[in-house]
mmCIF file of the N, C-alpha and C atoms, coordinates in Angstrom:
data_MODEL
# 
_entry.id   MODEL 
# 
loop_
_atom_site.group_PDB 
_atom_site.id 
_atom_site.type_symbol 
_atom_site.label_atom_id 
_atom_site.label_alt_id 
_atom_site.label_comp_id 
_atom_site.label_asym_id 
_atom_site.label_entity_id 
_atom_site.label_seq_id 
_atom_site.pdbx_PDB_ins_code 
_atom_site.Cartn_x 
_atom_site.Cartn_y 
_atom_site.Cartn_z 
_atom_site.occupancy 
_atom_site.B_iso_or_equiv 
_atom_site.pdbx_formal_charge 
_atom_site.auth_seq_id 
_atom_site.auth_comp_id 
_atom_site.auth_asym_id 
_atom_site.auth_atom_id 
_atom_site.pdbx_PDB_model_num 
ATOM 1   N N  . MET A 1 1  ? 15.564 109.489 248.603 1.00 0.00 ? 1  MET A N  1 
ATOM 2   C CA . MET A 1 1  ? 16.554 108.797 247.772 1.00 0.00 ? 1  MET A CA 1 
ATOM 3   C C  . MET A 1 1  ? 16.540 107.372 248.197 1.00 0.00 ? 1  MET A C  1 
ATOM 4   N N  . LEU A 1 2  ? 16.683 106.414 247.467 1.00 0.00 ? 2  LEU A N  1 
ATOM 5   C CA . LEU A 1 2  ? 16.942 104.959 247.771 1.00 0.00 ? 2  LEU A CA 1 
ATOM 6   C C  . LEU A 1 2  ? 18.336 104.595 247.668 1.00 0.00 ? 2  LEU A C  1 
ATOM 7   N N  . ASP A 1 3  ? 18.844 103.864 248.672 1.00 0.00 ? 3  ASP A N  1 
ATOM 8   C CA . ASP A 1 3  ? 20.162 103.315 248.477 1.00 0.00 ? 3  ASP A CA 1 
ATOM 9   C C  . ASP A 1 3  ? 20.099 102.090 247.514 1.00 0.00 ? 3  ASP A C  1 
ATOM 10  N N  . ASP A 1 4  ? 21.331 101.593 247.252 1.00 0.00 ? 4  ASP A N  1 
ATOM 11  C CA . ASP A 1 4  ? 21.338 100.333 246.246 1.00 0.00 ? 4  ASP A CA 1 
ATOM 12  C C  . ASP A 1 4  ? 20.523 99.263  246.661 1.00 0.00 ? 4  ASP A C  1 
ATOM 13  N N  . ASN A 1 5  ? 20.625 98.776  247.952 1.00 0.00 ? 5  ASN A N  1 
ATOM 14  C CA . ASN A 1 5  ? 19.822 97.642  248.403 1.00 0.00 ? 5  ASN A CA 1 
ATOM 15  C C  . ASN A 1 5  ? 18.373 97.914  248.394 1.00 0.00 ? 5  ASN A C  1 
ATOM 16  N N  . GLN A 1 6  ? 17.858 99.040  248.664 1.00 0.00 ? 6  GLN A N  1 
ATOM 17  C CA . GLN A 1 6  ? 16.399 99.402  248.656 1.00 0.00 ? 6  GLN A CA 1 
ATOM 18  C C  . GLN A 1 6  ? 16.027 99.355  247.106 1.00 0.00 ? 6  GLN A C  1 
ATOM 19  N N  . LEU A 1 7  ? 16.774 100.009 246.278 1.00 0.00 ? 7  LEU A N  1 
ATOM 20  C CA . LEU A 1 7  ? 16.459 100.002 244.853 1.00 0.00 ? 7  LEU A CA 1 
ATOM 21  C C  . LEU A 1 7  ? 16.395 98.503  244.300 1.00 0.00 ? 7  LEU A C  1 
ATOM 22  N N  . ARG A 1 8  ? 17.302 97.661  244.719 1.00 0.00 ? 8  ARG A N  1 
ATOM 23  C CA . ARG A 1 8  ? 17.319 96.323  244.204 1.00 0.00 ? 8  ARG A CA 1 
ATOM 24  C C  . ARG A 1 8  ? 16.083 95.488  244.735 1.00 0.00 ? 8  ARG A C  1 
ATOM 25  N N  . SER A 1 9  ? 15.707 95.761  245.989 1.00 0.00 ? 9  SER A N  1 
ATOM 26  C CA . SER A 1 9  ? 14.620 95.019  246.741 1.00 0.00 ? 9  SER A CA 1 
ATOM 27  C C  . SER A 1 9  ? 13.210 95.535  246.013 1.00 0.00 ? 9  SER A C  1 
ATOM 28  N N  . TYR A 1 10 ? 13.171 96.903  245.601 1.00 0.00 ? 10 TYR A N  1 
ATOM 29  C CA . TYR A 1 10 ? 12.020 97.376  245.036 1.00 0.00 ? 10 TYR A CA 1 
ATOM 30  C C  . TYR A 1 10 ? 11.960 96.828  243.530 1.00 0.00 ? 10 TYR A C  1 
ATOM 31  N N  . ALA A 1 11 ? 12.950 96.647  242.897 1.00 0.00 ? 11 ALA A N  1 
ATOM 32  C CA . ALA A 1 11 ? 12.957 96.188  241.630 1.00 0.00 ? 11 ALA A CA 1 
ATOM 33  C C  . ALA A 1 11 ? 12.606 94.726  241.604 1.00 0.00 ? 11 ALA A C  1 
ATOM 34  N N  . LEU A 1 12 ? 13.199 93.960  242.546 1.00 0.00 ? 12 LEU A N  1 
ATOM 35  C CA . LEU A 1 12 ? 12.759 92.554  242.574 1.00 0.00 ? 12 LEU A CA 1 
ATOM 36  C C  . LEU A 1 12 ? 11.221 92.454  242.987 1.00 0.00 ? 12 LEU A C  1 
ATOM 37  N N  . ALA A 1 13 ? 10.724 93.331  243.956 1.00 0.00 ? 13 ALA A N  1 
ATOM 38  C CA . ALA A 1 13 ? 9.271  93.353  244.197 1.00 0.00 ? 13 ALA A CA 1 
ATOM 39  C C  . ALA A 1 13 ? 8.485  93.648  242.878 1.00 0.00 ? 13 ALA A C  1 
ATOM 40  N N  . GLU A 1 14 ? 8.719  94.504  242.053 1.00 0.00 ? 14 GLU A N  1 
ATOM 41  C CA . GLU A 1 14 ? 8.122  94.790  240.847 1.00 0.00 ? 14 GLU A CA 1 
ATOM 42  C C  . GLU A 1 14 ? 8.258  93.615  239.748 1.00 0.00 ? 14 GLU A C  1 
ATOM 43  N N  . ILE A 1 15 ? 9.480  93.055  239.752 1.00 0.00 ? 15 ILE A N  1 
ATOM 44  C CA . ILE A 1 15 ? 9.418  91.787  238.966 1.00 0.00 ? 15 ILE A CA 1 
ATOM 45  C C  . ILE A 1 15 ? 8.513  90.722  239.459 1.00 0.00 ? 15 ILE A C  1 
ATOM 46  N N  . GLU A 1 16 ? 8.477  90.416  240.668 1.00 0.00 ? 16 GLU A N  1 
ATOM 47  C CA . GLU A 1 16 ? 7.611  89.440  241.255 1.00 0.00 ? 16 GLU A CA 1 
ATOM 48  C C  . GLU A 1 16 ? 6.122  89.939  240.862 1.00 0.00 ? 16 GLU A C  1 
ATOM 49  N N  . ARG A 1 17 ? 5.869  91.094  241.075 1.00 0.00 ? 17 ARG A N  1 
ATOM 50  C CA . ARG A 1 17 ? 4.419  91.603  240.556 1.00 0.00 ? 17 ARG A CA 1 
ATOM 51  C C  . ARG A 1 17 ? 4.124  91.319  239.178 1.00 0.00 ? 17 ARG A C  1 
ATOM 52  N N  . LEU A 1 18 ? 5.131  91.490  238.273 1.00 0.00 ? 18 LEU A N  1 
ATOM 53  C CA . LEU A 1 18 ? 4.777  91.284  236.831 1.00 0.00 ? 18 LEU A CA 1 
ATOM 54  C C  . LEU A 1 18 ? 4.766  89.843  236.527 1.00 0.00 ? 18 LEU A C  1 
ATOM 55  N N  . VAL A 1 19 ? 5.720  89.041  237.253 1.00 0.00 ? 19 VAL A N  1 
ATOM 56  C CA . VAL A 1 19 ? 5.695  87.530  237.075 1.00 0.00 ? 19 VAL A CA 1 
ATOM 57  C C  . VAL A 1 19 ? 4.335  86.910  237.449 1.00 0.00 ? 19 VAL A C  1 
ATOM 58  N N  . GLN A 1 20 ? 3.746  87.558  238.605 1.00 0.00 ? 20 GLN A N  1 
ATOM 59  C CA . GLN A 1 20 ? 2.599  86.969  239.164 1.00 0.00 ? 20 GLN A CA 1 
ATOM 60  C C  . GLN A 1 20 ? 1.397  87.290  238.042 1.00 0.00 ? 20 GLN A C  1 
ATOM 61  N N  . LYS A 1 21 ? 1.566  88.472  237.491 1.00 0.00 ? 21 LYS A N  1 
ATOM 62  C CA . LYS A 1 21 ? 0.623  88.950  236.582 1.00 0.00 ? 21 LYS A CA 1 
ATOM 63  C C  . LYS A 1 21 ? 0.369  87.862  235.317 1.00 0.00 ? 21 LYS A C  1 
ATOM 64  N N  . HIS A 1 22 ? 1.347  87.128  235.201 1.00 0.00 ? 22 HIS A N  1 
ATOM 65  C CA . HIS A 1 22 ? 1.343  86.074  234.214 1.00 0.00 ? 22 HIS A CA 1 
ATOM 66  C C  . HIS A 1 22 ? 1.140  84.775  234.768 1.00 0.00 ? 22 HIS A C  1 
ATOM 67  N N  . GLY A 1 23 ? 0.734  84.626  236.006 1.00 0.00 ? 23 GLY A N  1 
ATOM 68  C CA . GLY A 1 23 ? 0.302  83.442  236.490 1.00 0.00 ? 23 GLY A CA 1 
ATOM 69  C C  . GLY A 1 23 ? 1.582  82.424  237.025 1.00 0.00 ? 23 GLY A C  1 
ATOM 70  N N  . LYS A 1 24 ? 2.516  83.166  237.287 1.00 0.00 ? 24 LYS A N  1 
ATOM 71  C CA . LYS A 1 24 ? 3.824  82.447  237.861 1.00 0.00 ? 24 LYS A CA 1 
ATOM 72  C C  . LYS A 1 24 ? 4.323  83.074  238.996 1.00 0.00 ? 24 LYS A C  1 
ATOM 73  N N  . ASN A 1 25 ? 5.294  82.421  239.549 1.00 0.00 ? 25 ASN A N  1 
ATOM 74  C CA . ASN A 1 25 ? 5.954  83.198  240.788 1.00 0.00 ? 25 ASN A CA 1 
ATOM 75  C C  . ASN A 1 25 ? 7.379  82.812  240.805 1.00 0.00 ? 25 ASN A C  1 
ATOM 76  N N  . MET A 1 26 ? 8.209  83.712  241.400 1.00 0.00 ? 26 MET A N  1 
ATOM 77  C CA . MET A 1 26 ? 9.739  83.550  241.312 1.00 0.00 ? 26 MET A CA 1 
ATOM 78  C C  . MET A 1 26 ? 10.109 82.384  242.087 1.00 0.00 ? 26 MET A C  1 
ATOM 79  N N  . LYS A 1 27 ? 9.457  82.181  243.247 1.00 0.00 ? 27 LYS A N  1 
ATOM 80  C CA . LYS A 1 27 ? 9.917  80.981  244.117 1.00 0.00 ? 27 LYS A CA 1 
ATOM 81  C C  . LYS A 1 27 ? 9.862  79.645  243.150 1.00 0.00 ? 27 LYS A C  1 
ATOM 82  N N  . ASP A 1 28 ? 8.766  79.321  242.658 1.00 0.00 ? 28 ASP A N  1 
ATOM 83  C CA . ASP A 1 28 ? 8.555  78.141  241.826 1.00 0.00 ? 28 ASP A CA 1 
ATOM 84  C C  . ASP A 1 28 ? 9.126  78.119  240.460 1.00 0.00 ? 28 ASP A C  1 
ATOM 85  N N  . ASP A 1 29 ? 8.838  79.177  239.765 1.00 0.00 ? 29 ASP A N  1 
ATOM 86  C CA . ASP A 1 29 ? 9.079  79.190  238.343 1.00 0.00 ? 29 ASP A CA 1 
ATOM 87  C C  . ASP A 1 29 ? 10.515 79.675  238.027 1.00 0.00 ? 29 ASP A C  1 
ATOM 88  N N  . TYR A 1 30 ? 11.125 80.428  238.874 1.00 0.00 ? 30 TYR A N  1 
ATOM 89  C CA . TYR A 1 30 ? 12.483 80.963  238.791 1.00 0.00 ? 30 TYR A CA 1 
ATOM 90  C C  . TYR A 1 30 ? 13.241 80.851  240.186 1.00 0.00 ? 30 TYR A C  1 
ATOM 91  N N  . PRO A 1 31 ? 13.431 79.675  240.595 1.00 0.00 ? 31 PRO A N  1 
ATOM 92  C CA . PRO A 1 31 ? 14.162 79.306  241.889 1.00 0.00 ? 31 PRO A CA 1 
ATOM 93  C C  . PRO A 1 31 ? 15.507 79.760  242.028 1.00 0.00 ? 31 PRO A C  1 
ATOM 94  N N  . MET A 1 32 ? 16.332 80.130  240.957 1.00 0.00 ? 32 MET A N  1 
ATOM 95  C CA . MET A 1 32 ? 17.571 80.518  241.105 1.00 0.00 ? 32 MET A CA 1 
ATOM 96  C C  . MET A 1 32 ? 17.741 82.098  241.124 1.00 0.00 ? 32 MET A C  1 
ATOM 97  N N  . MET A 1 33 ? 16.651 82.813  240.951 1.00 0.00 ? 33 MET A N  1 
ATOM 98  C CA . MET A 1 33 ? 16.666 84.178  241.076 1.00 0.00 ? 33 MET A CA 1 
ATOM 99  C C  . MET A 1 33 ? 16.311 84.615  242.465 1.00 0.00 ? 33 MET A C  1 
ATOM 100 N N  . SER A 1 34 ? 16.898 85.692  242.793 1.00 0.00 ? 34 SER A N  1 
ATOM 101 C CA . SER A 1 34 ? 16.682 86.234  244.103 1.00 0.00 ? 34 SER A CA 1 
ATOM 102 C C  . SER A 1 34 ? 15.169 86.679  244.281 1.00 0.00 ? 34 SER A C  1 
ATOM 103 N N  . ARG A 1 35 ? 14.711 86.596  245.584 1.00 0.00 ? 35 ARG A N  1 
ATOM 104 C CA . ARG A 1 35 ? 13.358 86.904  245.642 1.00 0.00 ? 35 ARG A CA 1 
ATOM 105 C C  . ARG A 1 35 ? 13.208 88.203  246.542 1.00 0.00 ? 35 ARG A C  1 
ATOM 106 N N  . PRO A 1 36 ? 12.143 88.918  246.345 1.00 0.00 ? 36 PRO A N  1 
ATOM 107 C CA . PRO A 1 36 ? 11.959 90.189  246.932 1.00 0.00 ? 36 PRO A CA 1 
ATOM 108 C C  . PRO A 1 36 ? 11.459 89.982  248.408 1.00 0.00 ? 36 PRO A C  1 
ATOM 109 N N  . ASP A 1 37 ? 11.593 90.913  249.204 1.00 0.00 ? 37 ASP A N  1 
ATOM 110 C CA . ASP A 1 37 ? 11.042 91.115  250.528 1.00 0.00 ? 37 ASP A CA 1 
ATOM 111 C C  . ASP A 1 37 ? 9.479  91.420  250.308 1.00 0.00 ? 37 ASP A C  1 
ATOM 112 N N  . VAL A 1 38 ? 8.496  90.565  250.540 1.00 0.00 ? 38 VAL A N  1 
ATOM 113 C CA . VAL A 1 38 ? 7.137  90.819  250.095 1.00 0.00 ? 38 VAL A CA 1 
ATOM 114 C C  . VAL A 1 38 ? 6.565  92.001  250.882 1.00 0.00 ? 38 VAL A C  1 
ATOM 115 N N  . SER A 1 39 ? 7.116  92.250  252.030 1.00 0.00 ? 39 SER A N  1 
ATOM 116 C CA . SER A 1 39 ? 6.619  93.559  252.626 1.00 0.00 ? 39 SER A CA 1 
ATOM 117 C C  . SER A 1 39 ? 6.957  94.763  251.958 1.00 0.00 ? 39 SER A C  1 
ATOM 118 N N  . LEU A 1 40 ? 7.826  94.788  251.014 1.00 0.00 ? 40 LEU A N  1 
ATOM 119 C CA . LEU A 1 40 ? 8.013  95.863  250.401 1.00 0.00 ? 40 LEU A CA 1 
ATOM 120 C C  . LEU A 1 40 ? 7.288  96.265  249.344 1.00 0.00 ? 40 LEU A C  1 
ATOM 121 N N  . ILE A 1 41 ? 6.498  95.411  248.777 1.00 0.00 ? 41 ILE A N  1 
ATOM 122 C CA . ILE A 1 41 ? 5.671  95.389  247.481 1.00 0.00 ? 41 ILE A CA 1 
ATOM 123 C C  . ILE A 1 41 ? 4.633  96.636  247.617 1.00 0.00 ? 41 ILE A C  1 
ATOM 124 N N  . HIS A 1 42 ? 3.994  96.726  248.803 1.00 0.00 ? 42 HIS A N  1 
ATOM 125 C CA . HIS A 1 42 ? 3.070  97.748  248.930 1.00 0.00 ? 42 HIS A CA 1 
ATOM 126 C C  . HIS A 1 42 ? 3.751  99.118  249.212 1.00 0.00 ? 42 HIS A C  1 
ATOM 127 N N  . HIS A 1 43 ? 4.821  99.023  250.126 1.00 0.00 ? 43 HIS A N  1 
ATOM 128 C CA . HIS A 1 43 ? 5.574  100.184 250.476 1.00 0.00 ? 43 HIS A CA 1 
ATOM 129 C C  . HIS A 1 43 ? 6.265  100.757 249.331 1.00 0.00 ? 43 HIS A C  1 
ATOM 130 N N  . ALA A 1 44 ? 6.825  99.967  248.325 1.00 0.00 ? 44 ALA A N  1 
ATOM 131 C CA . ALA A 1 44 ? 7.422  100.399 247.213 1.00 0.00 ? 44 ALA A CA 1 
ATOM 132 C C  . ALA A 1 44 ? 6.515  101.304 246.362 1.00 0.00 ? 44 ALA A C  1 
ATOM 133 N N  . ARG A 1 45 ? 5.373  100.915 246.058 1.00 0.00 ? 45 ARG A N  1 
ATOM 134 C CA . ARG A 1 45 ? 4.429  101.642 245.459 1.00 0.00 ? 45 ARG A CA 1 
ATOM 135 C C  . ARG A 1 45 ? 4.243  103.116 245.941 1.00 0.00 ? 45 ARG A C  1 
ATOM 136 N N  . ASN A 1 46 ? 4.102  103.106 247.262 1.00 0.00 ? 46 ASN A N  1 
ATOM 137 C CA . ASN A 1 46 ? 3.903  104.397 247.949 1.00 0.00 ? 46 ASN A CA 1 
ATOM 138 C C  . ASN A 1 46 ? 5.013  105.209 247.675 1.00 0.00 ? 46 ASN A C  1 
ATOM 139 N N  . ILE A 1 47 ? 6.263  104.759 247.758 1.00 0.00 ? 47 ILE A N  1 
ATOM 140 C CA . ILE A 1 47 ? 7.411  105.636 247.682 1.00 0.00 ? 47 ILE A CA 1 
ATOM 141 C C  . ILE A 1 47 ? 7.654  106.048 246.214 1.00 0.00 ? 47 ILE A C  1 
ATOM 142 N N  . LEU A 1 48 ? 7.499  105.109 245.323 1.00 0.00 ? 48 LEU A N  1 
ATOM 143 C CA . LEU A 1 48 ? 7.567  105.556 243.982 1.00 0.00 ? 48 LEU A CA 1 
ATOM 144 C C  . LEU A 1 48 ? 6.564  106.521 243.476 1.00 0.00 ? 48 LEU A C  1 
ATOM 145 N N  . LEU A 1 49 ? 5.298  106.415 243.880 1.00 0.00 ? 49 LEU A N  1 
ATOM 146 C CA . LEU A 1 49 ? 4.398  107.334 243.638 1.00 0.00 ? 49 LEU A CA 1 
ATOM 147 C C  . LEU A 1 49 ? 4.648  108.876 244.185 1.00 0.00 ? 49 LEU A C  1 
ATOM 148 N N  . TYR A 1 50 ? 5.172  108.795 245.480 1.00 0.00 ? 50 TYR A N  1 
ATOM 149 C CA . TYR A 1 50 ? 5.548  109.917 246.084 1.00 0.00 ? 50 TYR A CA 1 
ATOM 150 C C  . TYR A 1 50 ? 6.614  110.785 245.354 1.00 0.00 ? 50 TYR A C  1 
ATOM 151 N N  . ASP A 1 51 ? 7.591  109.832 245.019 1.00 0.00 ? 51 ASP A N  1 
ATOM 152 C CA . ASP A 1 51 ? 8.835  110.425 244.236 1.00 0.00 ? 51 ASP A CA 1 
ATOM 153 C C  . ASP A 1 51 ? 8.412  111.100 242.802 1.00 0.00 ? 51 ASP A C  1 
ATOM 154 N N  . GLU A 1 52 ? 7.378  110.279 242.178 1.00 0.00 ? 52 GLU A N  1 
ATOM 155 C CA . GLU A 1 52 ? 6.737  110.622 240.930 1.00 0.00 ? 52 GLU A CA 1 
ATOM 156 C C  . GLU A 1 52 ? 6.071  112.103 241.032 1.00 0.00 ? 52 GLU A C  1 
ATOM 157 N N  . LEU A 1 53 ? 5.344  112.122 242.180 1.00 0.00 ? 53 LEU A N  1 
ATOM 158 C CA . LEU A 1 53 ? 4.568  113.198 242.256 1.00 0.00 ? 53 LEU A CA 1 
ATOM 159 C C  . LEU A 1 53 ? 5.122  114.483 243.040 1.00 0.00 ? 53 LEU A C  1 
ATOM 160 N N  . SER A 1 54 ? 6.300  114.305 243.512 1.00 0.00 ? 54 SER A N  1 
ATOM 161 C CA . SER A 1 54 ? 6.936  115.436 244.273 1.00 0.00 ? 54 SER A CA 1 
ATOM 162 C C  . SER A 1 54 ? 7.987  116.327 243.361 1.00 0.00 ? 54 SER A C  1 
ATOM 163 N N  . TYR A 1 55 ? 7.122  117.035 242.522 1.00 0.00 ? 55 TYR A N  1 
ATOM 164 C CA . TYR A 1 55 ? 7.960  117.770 241.595 1.00 0.00 ? 55 TYR A CA 1 
ATOM 165 C C  . TYR A 1 55 ? 7.651  119.236 241.916 1.00 0.00 ? 55 TYR A C  1 
ATOM 166 N N  . ASN A 1 56 ? 8.561  120.074 241.613 1.00 0.00 ? 56 ASN A N  1 
ATOM 167 C CA . ASN A 1 56 ? 8.439  121.547 241.825 1.00 0.00 ? 56 ASN A CA 1 
ATOM 168 C C  . ASN A 1 56 ? 7.868  122.325 240.625 1.00 0.00 ? 56 ASN A C  1 
ATOM 169 N N  . ARG A 1 57 ? 6.597  122.761 240.927 1.00 0.00 ? 57 ARG A N  1 
ATOM 170 C CA . ARG A 1 57 ? 5.887  123.513 239.756 1.00 0.00 ? 57 ARG A CA 1 
ATOM 171 C C  . ARG A 1 57 ? 6.715  124.725 239.201 1.00 0.00 ? 57 ARG A C  1 
ATOM 172 N N  . GLY A 1 58 ? 7.287  125.449 240.227 1.00 0.00 ? 58 GLY A N  1 
ATOM 173 C CA . GLY A 1 58 ? 8.056  126.579 239.823 1.00 0.00 ? 58 GLY A CA 1 
ATOM 174 C C  . GLY A 1 58 ? 9.251  126.288 238.784 1.00 0.00 ? 58 GLY A C  1 
ATOM 175 N N  . ASP A 1 59 ? 9.989  125.230 239.201 1.00 0.00 ? 59 ASP A N  1 
ATOM 176 C CA . ASP A 1 59 ? 11.080 124.645 238.347 1.00 0.00 ? 59 ASP A CA 1 
ATOM 177 C C  . ASP A 1 59 ? 10.503 124.258 237.028 1.00 0.00 ? 59 ASP A C  1 
ATOM 178 N N  . LEU A 1 60 ? 9.422  123.581 236.925 1.00 0.00 ? 60 LEU A N  1 
ATOM 179 C CA . LEU A 1 60 ? 8.786  123.071 235.693 1.00 0.00 ? 60 LEU A CA 1 
ATOM 180 C C  . LEU A 1 60 ? 8.295  124.241 234.870 1.00 0.00 ? 60 LEU A C  1 
ATOM 181 N N  . GLU A 1 61 ? 7.801  125.176 235.418 1.00 0.00 ? 61 GLU A N  1 
ATOM 182 C CA . GLU A 1 61 ? 7.409  126.422 234.549 1.00 0.00 ? 61 GLU A CA 1 
ATOM 183 C C  . GLU A 1 61 ? 8.676  127.034 233.903 1.00 0.00 ? 61 GLU A C  1 
ATOM 184 N N  . ILE A 1 62 ? 9.836  127.201 234.723 1.00 0.00 ? 62 ILE A N  1 
ATOM 185 C CA . ILE A 1 62 ? 10.901 127.759 234.236 1.00 0.00 ? 62 ILE A CA 1 
ATOM 186 C C  . ILE A 1 62 ? 11.467 126.899 233.017 1.00 0.00 ? 62 ILE A C  1 
ATOM 187 N N  . GLU A 1 63 ? 11.470 125.542 233.408 1.00 0.00 ? 63 GLU A N  1 
ATOM 188 C CA . GLU A 1 63 ? 12.077 124.642 232.186 1.00 0.00 ? 63 GLU A CA 1 
ATOM 189 C C  . GLU A 1 63 ? 11.195 124.779 230.866 1.00 0.00 ? 63 GLU A C  1 
ATOM 190 N N  . HIS A 1 64 ? 9.871  124.854 231.181 1.00 0.00 ? 64 HIS A N  1 
ATOM 191 C CA . HIS A 1 64 ? 8.894  124.911 230.090 1.00 0.00 ? 64 HIS A CA 1 
ATOM 192 C C  . HIS A 1 64 ? 9.187  126.118 229.255 1.00 0.00 ? 64 HIS A C  1 
ATOM 193 N N  . GLY A 1 65 ? 9.377  127.233 229.955 1.00 0.00 ? 65 GLY A N  1 
ATOM 194 C CA . GLY A 1 65 ? 9.565  128.552 229.155 1.00 0.00 ? 65 GLY A CA 1 
ATOM 195 C C  . GLY A 1 65 ? 10.986 128.382 228.386 1.00 0.00 ? 65 GLY A C  1 
ATOM 196 N N  . ARG A 1 66 ? 11.959 127.831 229.075 1.00 0.00 ? 66 ARG A N  1 
ATOM 197 C CA . ARG A 1 66 ? 13.257 127.800 228.477 1.00 0.00 ? 66 ARG A CA 1 
ATOM 198 C C  . ARG A 1 66 ? 13.101 126.900 227.170 1.00 0.00 ? 66 ARG A C  1 
ATOM 199 N N  . LEU A 1 67 ? 12.414 125.670 227.225 1.00 0.00 ? 67 LEU A N  1 
ATOM 200 C CA . LEU A 1 67 ? 12.207 124.884 226.189 1.00 0.00 ? 67 LEU A CA 1 
ATOM 201 C C  . LEU A 1 67 ? 11.322 125.513 225.039 1.00 0.00 ? 67 LEU A C  1 
ATOM 202 N N  . MET A 1 68 ? 10.317 126.130 225.491 1.00 0.00 ? 68 MET A N  1 
ATOM 203 C CA . MET A 1 68 ? 9.425  126.827 224.421 1.00 0.00 ? 68 MET A CA 1 
ATOM 204 C C  . MET A 1 68 ? 10.285 127.790 223.519 1.00 0.00 ? 68 MET A C  1 
ATOM 205 N N  . SER A 1 69 ? 11.282 128.565 224.311 1.00 0.00 ? 69 SER A N  1 
ATOM 206 C CA . SER A 1 69 ? 11.922 129.536 223.633 1.00 0.00 ? 69 SER A CA 1 
ATOM 207 C C  . SER A 1 69 ? 13.010 128.878 222.527 1.00 0.00 ? 69 SER A C  1 
ATOM 208 N N  . THR A 1 70 ? 13.181 127.614 222.620 1.00 0.00 ? 70 THR A N  1 
ATOM 209 C CA . THR A 1 70 ? 14.107 127.019 221.569 1.00 0.00 ? 70 THR A CA 1 
ATOM 210 C C  . THR A 1 70 ? 13.188 126.489 220.448 1.00 0.00 ? 70 THR A C  1 
ATOM 211 N N  . MET A 1 71 ? 11.800 126.428 220.594 1.00 0.00 ? 71 MET A N  1 
ATOM 212 C CA . MET A 1 71 ? 10.934 125.936 219.415 1.00 0.00 ? 71 MET A CA 1 
ATOM 213 C C  . MET A 1 71 ? 11.120 126.800 218.246 1.00 0.00 ? 71 MET A C  1 
ATOM 214 N N  . THR A 1 72 ? 10.902 126.134 216.996 1.00 0.00 ? 72 THR A N  1 
ATOM 215 C CA . THR A 1 72 ? 10.659 126.967 215.758 1.00 0.00 ? 72 THR A CA 1 
ATOM 216 C C  . THR A 1 72 ? 9.222  127.315 215.710 1.00 0.00 ? 72 THR A C  1 
ATOM 217 N N  . ALA A 1 73 ? 8.920  128.152 214.868 1.00 0.00 ? 73 ALA A N  1 
ATOM 218 C CA . ALA A 1 73 ? 7.506  128.636 214.702 1.00 0.00 ? 73 ALA A CA 1 
ATOM 219 C C  . ALA A 1 73 ? 6.561  127.444 214.335 1.00 0.00 ? 73 ALA A C  1 
ATOM 220 N N  . GLU A 1 74 ? 7.144  126.542 213.469 1.00 0.00 ? 74 GLU A N  1 
ATOM 221 C CA . GLU A 1 74 ? 6.338  125.391 213.101 1.00 0.00 ? 74 GLU A CA 1 
ATOM 222 C C  . GLU A 1 74 ? 6.005  124.518 214.410 1.00 0.00 ? 74 GLU A C  1 
ATOM 223 N N  . GLN A 1 75 ? 7.057  124.324 215.207 1.00 0.00 ? 75 GLN A N  1 
ATOM 224 C CA . GLN A 1 75 ? 6.951  123.460 216.463 1.00 0.00 ? 75 GLN A CA 1 
ATOM 225 C C  . GLN A 1 75 ? 5.897  124.141 217.264 1.00 0.00 ? 75 GLN A C  1 
ATOM 226 N N  . LYS A 1 76 ? 6.106  125.456 217.499 1.00 0.00 ? 76 LYS A N  1 
ATOM 227 C CA . LYS A 1 76 ? 5.024  126.233 218.362 1.00 0.00 ? 76 LYS A CA 1 
ATOM 228 C C  . LYS A 1 76 ? 3.587  125.996 217.881 1.00 0.00 ? 76 LYS A C  1 
ATOM 229 N N  . LYS A 1 77 ? 3.389  125.983 216.449 1.00 0.00 ? 77 LYS A N  1 
ATOM 230 C CA . LYS A 1 77 ? 2.082  125.946 215.818 1.00 0.00 ? 77 LYS A CA 1 
ATOM 231 C C  . LYS A 1 77 ? 1.550  124.652 216.331 1.00 0.00 ? 77 LYS A C  1 
ATOM 232 N N  . VAL A 1 78 ? 2.333  123.581 216.066 1.00 0.00 ? 78 VAL A N  1 
ATOM 233 C CA . VAL A 1 78 ? 1.827  122.144 216.388 1.00 0.00 ? 78 VAL A CA 1 
ATOM 234 C C  . VAL A 1 78 ? 1.520  122.030 217.959 1.00 0.00 ? 78 VAL A C  1 
ATOM 235 N N  . TYR A 1 79 ? 2.411  122.559 218.643 1.00 0.00 ? 79 TYR A N  1 
ATOM 236 C CA . TYR A 1 79 ? 2.245  122.568 220.179 1.00 0.00 ? 79 TYR A CA 1 
ATOM 237 C C  . TYR A 1 79 ? 0.852  123.132 220.591 1.00 0.00 ? 79 TYR A C  1 
ATOM 238 N N  . HIS A 1 80 ? 0.635  124.349 220.080 1.00 0.00 ? 80 HIS A N  1 
ATOM 239 C CA . HIS A 1 80 ? -0.663 125.105 220.465 1.00 0.00 ? 80 HIS A CA 1 
ATOM 240 C C  . HIS A 1 80 ? -1.924 124.616 219.858 1.00 0.00 ? 80 HIS A C  1 
ATOM 241 N N  . ASN A 1 81 ? -1.761 123.824 218.883 1.00 0.00 ? 81 ASN A N  1 
ATOM 242 C CA . ASN A 1 81 ? -2.892 123.176 218.190 1.00 0.00 ? 81 ASN A CA 1 
ATOM 243 C C  . ASN A 1 81 ? -3.301 121.923 218.903 1.00 0.00 ? 81 ASN A C  1 
ATOM 244 N N  . TYR A 1 82 ? -2.478 121.364 219.772 1.00 0.00 ? 82 TYR A N  1 
ATOM 245 C CA . TYR A 1 82 ? -2.894 119.968 220.507 1.00 0.00 ? 82 TYR A CA 1 
ATOM 246 C C  . TYR A 1 82 ? -3.073 120.376 221.966 1.00 0.00 ? 82 TYR A C  1 
# 
């Protein structure tokens, strides 16, 4: 879990990455905006990937079964054909 300051820093790091992708940087092109701690840019990706990949397969199977049981016959037909 990230606290508010970490989340803010990671969001700023992501904004900086996106701005750089378009040939700009926050320091020169957006001087009034807060700047991220650049050391967090690599670290942020690792944490966000870990969070995204750390799911519980058992919980997902239970949720899948629960959601499948609420589908209509037509929805199930579409689901199984794709």
